[in-house]
C-alpha positions, 0 to 999 in steps of 0.5 A, spaced: 677 872 756 685 871 755 689 877 757 692 881 752 700 882 752 704 888 749 710 886 745 715 891 743 719 888 737 727 888 738 726 888 746 728 881 746 722 877 746 722 875 739 718 868 741 712 872 743 713 876 736 713 870 732 707 867 736 703 874 734 705 873 727 703 866 728 696 867 730 694 869 723 692 863 719 695 862 712 694 857 707 700 852 706 704 852 699 710 848 697 715 852 692 719 848 687 725 850 682 730 846 679 737 847 683 744 845 681 743 838 684 736 837 681 729 839 683 728 842 690 722 844 694 721 848 700 714 849 705 712 856 705 706 860 708 708 866 706 704 867 699 700 872 696 697 874 690 700 881 688 697 883 681 692 881 676 695 885 670 701 883 670 699 876 674 704 877 680 705 873 686 709 873 692 713 869 697 718 870 702 724 865 703 729 866 710 736 868 708 738 863 713 735 857 709 740 853 706 735 853 700 735 861 699 741 861 694 737 856 690 731 859 690 734 866 689 738 864 683 732 860 680 729 863 673 723 859 674 719 856 680 712 853 682 708 855 688 703 849 690 697 850 694 696 844 698 690 841 700 688 839 707 690 831 705 697 834 704 700 835 710 705 830 709 708 833 703 708 840 707 712 836 713 717 833 708 719 839 704 719 843 711 725 838 713 728 837 706 729 840 699 729 833 696 723 830 698 720 828 692 720 821 693 713 818 694 710 825 691 707 825 684 711 830 680 713 832 673 718 837 670 715 843 666 717 846 660 722 850 664 725 844 668 721 846 674 718 840 678 711 841 678 707 837 684 700 834 681 694 834 685 695 840 689 689 845 690 692 850 685 699 851 682 702 857 679 708 856 674 712 862 675 718 866 672 722 870 676 720 878 676 723 881 682 727 879 688 727 884 694 731 884 700 726 885 706 730 884 713 732 877 714 728 874 708 727 875 701 721 877 697 721 873 691 715 876 686 713 871 680 710 872 674 705 867 673 705 864 666 700 858 667 696 856 673 692 850 675 686 849 680 682 844 683 676 844 688 678 842 695 679 844 702 685 848 703 691 846 708 691 851 713 697 853 718 696 857 725 699 857 732 704 852 730 699 847 727 696 845 721 689 844 720 683 845 715 678 850 713 672 847 709 666 852 710 667 855 704 670 850 699 666 851 692 
């Protein structure tokens, strides 16, 4: 059995704390919006549903990100849940906000780029923004959603993977 480590936040061991956070397996999303220079996207694994009435979702953006201001100012955005075959899309938007080449997408009625072929897409209007340490929590009210069957792309311990045992 692996030895357990105790990590004290703020004691100079931020890497260990980040590793502990990374032990939680998450899905992978790409969030898109219309920016001042055109469509922008960002890979994020900090996505969760918040409420059914009203329909709210949440994701967080690092305040140190060069894309933070664009997303914080966007009146509308779309959150795309990626399938296990879409790791290349996740990596592209992790590197660059302008990674739409080779990605099938269209603009919705609010001017937001919507990537086609993802497991789910939540087209949102900005509901609230909350400062939370070194991130901002962006809460969106879902205006439209699409859903497809498939295995999700997962992320844990700094690596992509898949989880297909519960695919409908």
